[in-house]
DSSP file (Angstrom, degrees, kcal/mol; ACC not computed):
  #  RESIDUE AA STRUCTURE BP1 BP2  ACC     N-H-->O    O-->H-N    N-H-->O    O-->H-N    TCO  KAPPA ALPHA  PHI   PSI    X-CA   Y-CA   Z-CA
    1    1 A M     >        0   0    0      0, 0.0     4,-1.9     0, 0.0     5,-0.2   0.000 360.0 360.0 360.0 -41.0  143.5  112.4   93.4
    2    2 A E  H  >  +     0   0    0      1,-0.2     4,-2.4     2,-0.2     5,-0.2   0.919 360.0  55.7 -62.8 -42.0  140.8  111.2   95.8
    3    3 A E  H  > S+     0   0    0      1,-0.2     4,-2.7     2,-0.2    -1,-0.2   0.920 105.6  50.7 -49.6 -49.3  140.1  114.7   96.9
    4    4 A K  H  > S+     0   0    0      1,-0.2     4,-2.6     2,-0.2    -1,-0.2   0.920 109.4  50.1 -60.0 -44.8  139.5  116.0   93.4
    5    5 A K  H  X S+     0   0    0     -4,-1.9     4,-2.6     2,-0.2    -1,-0.2   0.940 110.7  50.6 -65.0 -45.1  137.0  113.2   92.7
    6    6 A E  H  X S+     0   0    0     -4,-2.4     4,-2.7     1,-0.2    -1,-0.2   0.911 112.0  47.9 -54.0 -48.8  135.1  113.9   95.9
    7    7 A E  H  X S+     0   0    0     -4,-2.7     4,-2.7     1,-0.2    -1,-0.2   0.886 109.7  50.2 -55.7 -44.3  135.0  117.5   95.0
    8    8 A L  H  X S+     0   0    0     -4,-2.6     4,-2.2     2,-0.2    -1,-0.2   0.893 111.3  50.1 -66.7 -38.8  133.8  116.9   91.6
    9    9 A K  H  X S+     0   0    0     -4,-2.6     4,-2.4    -5,-0.2     5,-0.2   0.962 110.5  50.8 -63.2 -46.9  131.0  114.6   93.0
   10   10 A V  H  X S+     0   0    0     -4,-2.7     4,-2.5     1,-0.2    -2,-0.2   0.919 112.5  45.5 -53.6 -50.9  130.0  117.3   95.5
   11   11 A E  H  X S+     0   0    0     -4,-2.7     4,-2.6     1,-0.2    -1,-0.2   0.884 112.2  49.5 -62.4 -38.4  129.7  119.9   92.9
   12   12 A S  H  X S+     0   0    0     -4,-2.2     4,-2.3    -5,-0.2    -1,-0.2   0.852 112.4  50.7 -70.2 -31.3  127.8  117.6   90.5
   13   13 A L  H  X S+     0   0    0     -4,-2.4     4,-3.0    -5,-0.2    -2,-0.2   0.910 109.6  49.4 -67.5 -43.1  125.4  116.8   93.5
   14   14 A E  H  X S+     0   0    0     -4,-2.5     4,-2.5    -5,-0.2     5,-0.2   0.935 111.1  49.0 -62.8 -45.9  124.9  120.5   94.2
   15   15 A E  H  X S+     0   0    0     -4,-2.6     4,-2.8     2,-0.2    -1,-0.2   0.930 111.2  50.7 -60.1 -44.4  124.1  121.2   90.6
   16   16 A E  H  X S+     0   0    0     -4,-2.3     4,-2.8     1,-0.2    -2,-0.2   0.955 110.7  49.8 -55.3 -49.6  121.7  118.2   90.6
   17   17 A I  H  X S+     0   0    0     -4,-3.0     4,-2.6     1,-0.2    -1,-0.2   0.888 109.8  48.8 -57.8 -43.6  120.0  119.5   93.6
   18   18 A K  H  X S+     0   0    0     -4,-2.5     4,-2.6     2,-0.2    -1,-0.2   0.902 112.6  49.1 -60.4 -43.2  119.7  123.0   92.1
   19   19 A E  H  X S+     0   0    0     -4,-2.8     4,-2.0     2,-0.2    -2,-0.2   0.930 109.8  51.4 -67.8 -43.3  118.2  121.6   88.9
   20   20 A M  H  X S+     0   0    0     -4,-2.8     4,-2.6     2,-0.2    -2,-0.2   0.905 108.5  52.3 -54.0 -49.0  115.8  119.5   90.9
   21   21 A K  H  X S+     0   0    0     -4,-2.6     4,-2.5     1,-0.2     5,-0.3   0.958 108.8  50.5 -52.7 -52.6  114.7  122.6   92.8
   22   22 A R  H  X S+     0   0    0     -4,-2.6     4,-1.8     1,-0.2    -1,-0.2   0.911 110.6  48.3 -52.1 -47.8  114.0  124.4   89.6
   23   23 A E  H  X S+     0   0    0     -4,-2.0     4,-2.1     1,-0.2    -1,-0.2   0.874 109.7  52.4 -65.9 -41.1  111.9  121.6   88.3
   24   24 A V  H  X S+     0   0    0     -4,-2.6     4,-2.9     1,-0.2    -1,-0.2   0.887 109.1  49.2 -61.0 -40.7  109.9  121.4   91.4
   25   25 A Y  H  X S+     0   0    0     -4,-2.5     4,-1.6     2,-0.2    -2,-0.2   0.804 109.0  53.4 -74.8 -26.5  109.1  125.1   91.3
   26   26 A K  H  X S+     0   0    0     -4,-1.8     4,-1.4    -5,-0.3    -2,-0.2   0.922 110.8  47.1 -68.1 -40.0  108.1  124.8   87.7
   27   27 A L  H  X S+     0   0    0     -4,-2.1     4,-1.8     1,-0.2     3,-0.4   0.938 111.8  49.1 -63.1 -47.0  105.7  122.1   88.7
   28   28 A L  H  X S+     0   0    0     -4,-2.9     4,-2.6     1,-0.2    -1,-0.2   0.864 108.1  55.0 -63.4 -31.4  104.4  124.1   91.6
   29   29 A E  H  < S+     0   0    0     -4,-1.6    -1,-0.2     1,-0.2    -2,-0.2   0.830 108.0  49.9 -66.7 -33.0  103.8  127.1   89.3
   30   30 A L  H  < S+     0   0    0     -4,-1.4    -1,-0.2    -3,-0.4    -2,-0.2   0.858 119.0  36.4 -70.1 -38.8  101.8  124.9   87.0
   31   31 A F  H  < S+     0   0    0     -4,-1.8    -2,-0.2    -5,-0.1    -3,-0.1   0.730 103.6  81.3 -94.5 -22.3   99.6  123.6   89.9
   32   32 A L  S  < S-     0   0    0     -4,-2.6     3,-0.1    -5,-0.2     6,-0.0  -0.564  75.9-125.0 -82.5 146.0   99.3  126.8   92.1
   33   33 A P        -     0   0    0      0, 0.0     5,-0.1     0, 0.0    -1,-0.1  -0.302  45.0 -69.0 -77.0 171.8   96.9  129.5   91.5
   34   34 A P     >  -     0   0    0      0, 0.0     4,-2.1     0, 0.0     3,-0.3  -0.147  53.1-102.4 -60.3 163.4   97.9  133.1   91.1
   35   35 A K  H  > S+     0   0    0      1,-0.2     4,-2.4     2,-0.2     5,-0.1   0.820 119.0  53.8 -59.4 -35.9   99.2  134.9   94.1
   36   36 A E  H  > S+     0   0    0      1,-0.2     4,-1.4     2,-0.2    -1,-0.2   0.906 110.9  47.5 -64.9 -40.2   95.9  136.8   94.8
   37   37 A V  H  > S+     0   0    0     -3,-0.3     4,-2.5     1,-0.2    -1,-0.2   0.884 108.7  54.8 -73.7 -34.5   94.0  133.6   94.7
   38   38 A R  H  X S+     0   0    0     -4,-2.1     4,-2.6     1,-0.2    -2,-0.2   0.925 106.5  52.4 -60.5 -46.1   96.5  131.9   97.1
   39   39 A K  H  X S+     0   0    0     -4,-2.4     4,-2.2     1,-0.2    -1,-0.2   0.881 108.5  48.5 -55.7 -38.7   96.1  134.6   99.5
   40   40 A E  H  X S+     0   0    0     -4,-1.4     4,-2.3     2,-0.2    -2,-0.2   0.886 110.5  51.1 -71.2 -42.0   92.5  134.3   99.6
   41   41 A I  H  X S+     0   0    0     -4,-2.5     4,-2.3     2,-0.2    -2,-0.2   0.891 111.1  49.4 -57.2 -42.7   92.7  130.4  100.0
   42   42 A V  H  X S+     0   0    0     -4,-2.6     4,-2.6     2,-0.2    -2,-0.2   0.934 110.2  50.5 -58.8 -50.0   95.1  131.0  102.9
   43   43 A K  H  X S+     0   0    0     -4,-2.2     4,-1.9     1,-0.2    -2,-0.2   0.859 111.5  48.7 -60.4 -41.1   92.7  133.5  104.5
   44   44 A N  H  X S+     0   0    0     -4,-2.3     4,-2.4     2,-0.2    -1,-0.2   0.893 108.0  54.0 -68.1 -41.1   89.9  130.9  104.1
   45   45 A L  H  X S+     0   0    0     -4,-2.3     4,-3.1     2,-0.2    -2,-0.2   0.943 110.1  47.3 -57.3 -51.1   92.0  128.1  105.6
   46   46 A Y  H  X S+     0   0    0     -4,-2.6     4,-2.9     1,-0.2    -1,-0.2   0.872 110.2  53.2 -62.6 -32.6   92.6  130.3  108.7
   47   47 A T  H  X S+     0   0    0     -4,-1.9     4,-2.0    -5,-0.2    -2,-0.2   0.905 107.9  49.9 -60.4 -43.3   89.0  131.1  108.8
   48   48 A I  H  X S+     0   0    0     -4,-2.4     4,-2.6     2,-0.2     5,-0.2   0.943 112.6  48.4 -57.0 -56.7   88.1  127.4  108.8
   49   49 A E  H  X S+     0   0    0     -4,-3.1     4,-2.7     1,-0.2    -2,-0.2   0.942 110.3  49.5 -55.4 -46.5   90.6  126.7  111.6
   50   50 A L  H  X S+     0   0    0     -4,-2.9     4,-2.8    -5,-0.2    -1,-0.2   0.888 109.1  53.6 -63.6 -34.6   89.3  129.6  113.7
   51   51 A S  H  X S+     0   0    0     -4,-2.0     4,-3.0     2,-0.2    -1,-0.2   0.927 109.6  48.4 -54.7 -48.5   85.7  128.3  113.2
   52   52 A F  H  X S+     0   0    0     -4,-2.6     4,-2.3     2,-0.2     5,-0.2   0.937 111.0  50.3 -56.8 -50.5   86.8  124.9  114.4
   53   53 A L  H  X S+     0   0    0     -4,-2.7     4,-2.8    -5,-0.2    -1,-0.2   0.927 109.1  50.7 -54.1 -48.9   88.5  126.4  117.4
   54   54 A K  H  X S+     0   0    0     -4,-2.8     4,-2.7     1,-0.2    -1,-0.2   0.909 109.6  51.7 -57.9 -41.7   85.4  128.4  118.3
   55   55 A I  H  X S+     0   0    0     -4,-3.0     4,-2.3     1,-0.2    -1,-0.2   0.937 111.2  45.7 -57.7 -45.0   83.3  125.3  118.1
   56   56 A F  H  X S+     0   0    0     -4,-2.3     4,-2.7     1,-0.2     5,-0.2   0.910 112.9  53.9 -67.4 -39.4   85.6  123.3  120.5
   57   57 A K  H  X S+     0   0    0     -4,-2.8     4,-2.8     1,-0.2    -1,-0.2   0.936 110.1  45.2 -60.9 -45.7   85.6  126.4  122.7
   58   58 A T  H  X S+     0   0    0     -4,-2.7     4,-2.4     1,-0.2    -1,-0.2   0.914 114.1  48.9 -62.3 -44.8   81.9  126.5  122.9
   59   59 A L  H  X S+     0   0    0     -4,-2.3     4,-2.0     2,-0.2    -1,-0.2   0.845 111.7  48.7 -54.9 -43.1   81.7  122.9  123.5
   60   60 A L  H  X S+     0   0    0     -4,-2.7     4,-2.0     2,-0.2    -2,-0.2   0.837 109.7  51.9 -75.2 -36.0   84.3  123.1  126.2
   61   61 A D  H  X S+     0   0    0     -4,-2.8     4,-2.5    -5,-0.2     5,-0.2   0.937 109.8  50.0 -69.1 -40.6   82.5  126.0  127.9
   62   62 A Y  H  X S+     0   0    0     -4,-2.4     4,-2.4     1,-0.2    -2,-0.2   0.898 111.5  47.5 -58.2 -39.9   79.2  124.1  127.9
   63   63 A K  H  X S+     0   0    0     -4,-2.0     4,-2.2     1,-0.2    -1,-0.2   0.908 111.6  51.1 -69.2 -38.6   80.7  121.0  129.4
   64   64 A T  H  X S+     0   0    0     -4,-2.0     4,-1.8     2,-0.2    -2,-0.2   0.905 110.0  49.0 -61.7 -43.7   82.5  123.1  132.0
   65   65 A Q  H  X S+     0   0    0     -4,-2.5     4,-3.0     1,-0.2     5,-0.2   0.938 110.9  52.3 -62.2 -48.9   79.2  124.9  133.0
   66   66 A E  H  X S+     0   0    0     -4,-2.4     4,-2.0     1,-0.2    -2,-0.2   0.919 110.9  45.0 -55.0 -43.7   77.5  121.4  133.2
   67   67 A L  H  X S+     0   0    0     -4,-2.2     4,-2.0     2,-0.2    -1,-0.2   0.860 111.8  53.8 -74.9 -30.6   80.2  120.0  135.6
   68   68 A E  H  X S+     0   0    0     -4,-1.8     4,-2.0     2,-0.2    -2,-0.2   0.948 109.3  48.9 -59.9 -53.0   80.1  123.3  137.7
   69   69 A K  H  X S+     0   0    0     -4,-3.0     4,-2.0     1,-0.2    -2,-0.2   0.850 109.8  50.6 -54.4 -41.2   76.4  122.9  138.1
   70   70 A K  H  X S+     0   0    0     -4,-2.0     4,-2.0    -5,-0.2    -1,-0.2   0.892 110.6  49.5 -64.8 -40.7   76.7  119.3  139.1
   71   71 A L  H  X S+     0   0    0     -4,-2.0     4,-1.5     2,-0.2    -2,-0.2   0.845 110.3  50.5 -70.8 -33.6   79.3  120.1  141.7
   72   72 A E  H  X S+     0   0    0     -4,-2.0     4,-1.5     2,-0.2    -1,-0.2   0.883 110.5  49.4 -68.2 -39.5   77.1  122.9  143.1
   73   73 A K  H  X S+     0   0    0     -4,-2.0     4,-2.1     1,-0.2     3,-0.3   0.938 112.7  47.9 -62.7 -46.6   74.1  120.5  143.4
   74   74 A K  H  X S+     0   0    0     -4,-2.0     4,-1.5     1,-0.2    -1,-0.2   0.843 110.5  52.5 -73.6 -33.1   76.2  117.9  145.1
   75   75 A G  H  < S+     0   0    0     -4,-1.5    -1,-0.2     2,-0.2    -2,-0.2   0.799 111.3  45.9 -71.1 -32.4   77.6  120.5  147.5
   76   76 A E  H  < S+     0   0    0     -4,-1.5    -2,-0.2    -3,-0.3    -1,-0.2   0.883 115.8  44.3 -80.6 -36.9   74.2  121.8  148.6
   77   77 A T  H  < S+     0   0    0     -4,-2.1     2,-0.8     1,-0.2    -2,-0.2   0.747 109.0  57.5 -82.2 -22.4   72.7  118.4  149.1
   78   78 A K     <  +     0   0    0     -4,-1.5     2,-0.4    -5,-0.2    -1,-0.2  -0.825  67.3 173.7-112.2 100.7   75.5  116.8  151.0
   79   79 A K        -     0   0    0     -2,-0.8     2,-0.2    -3,-0.1    -3,-0.1  -0.816  32.2-117.0-105.4 147.1   76.3  118.8  154.1
   80   80 A E        -     0   0    0     -2,-0.4     2,-0.4     1,-0.1    -1,-0.0  -0.512  30.8-114.5 -78.9 141.1   78.9  117.5  156.6
   81   81 A K        -     0   0    0     -2,-0.2     2,-0.6     1,-0.0    -1,-0.1  -0.674  26.9-135.2 -83.8 138.0   77.6  116.8  160.0
   82   82 A V        -     0   0    0     -2,-0.4     2,-0.3    -3,-0.0    -1,-0.0  -0.813   9.6-141.5-102.0 124.5   79.0  119.0  162.6
   83   83 A K        -     0   0    0     -2,-0.6     2,-0.5     1,-0.0    -1,-0.0  -0.610  16.3-132.1 -77.6 134.3   80.2  117.6  166.0
   84   84 A K        -     0   0    0     -2,-0.3     2,-0.5     2,-0.0    -1,-0.0  -0.780  17.1-156.7 -92.2 132.1   79.4  119.6  169.0
   85   85 A I        -     0   0    0     -2,-0.5     2,-0.5     2,-0.0    -2,-0.0  -0.929  12.5-136.0-107.7 124.4   82.4  120.1  171.3
   86   86 A Q        -     0   0    0     -2,-0.5     2,-0.5     2,-0.0    -2,-0.0  -0.681  16.1-156.5 -82.3 130.1   81.6  120.8  175.0
   87   87 A V              0   0    0     -2,-0.5    -2,-0.0     1,-0.1    -1,-0.0  -0.875 360.0 360.0-105.5 132.6   83.7  123.6  176.4
   88   88 A E              0   0    0     -2,-0.5    -1,-0.1     0, 0.0    -2,-0.0   0.466 360.0 360.0 -89.9 360.0   84.2  123.6  180.2
């Protein structure tokens, strides 16, 4: 008897979930634009992301160049003293 009750509950839960999914899809259809417009929106979102990444890359390249220049300047001004070793 208990097994039948559990099976009935599972089936009813499955049906409820299916019904909820249908309702969610209906709501999404109401709020989402047509397919062609969605494609354009997605394309624009990718373009925005790409633009931000290019900005970060440019800033990173600039900062890297500045640090390389600083390292070059420090390397030129600070020379190690060479010790002379006498050879017999």
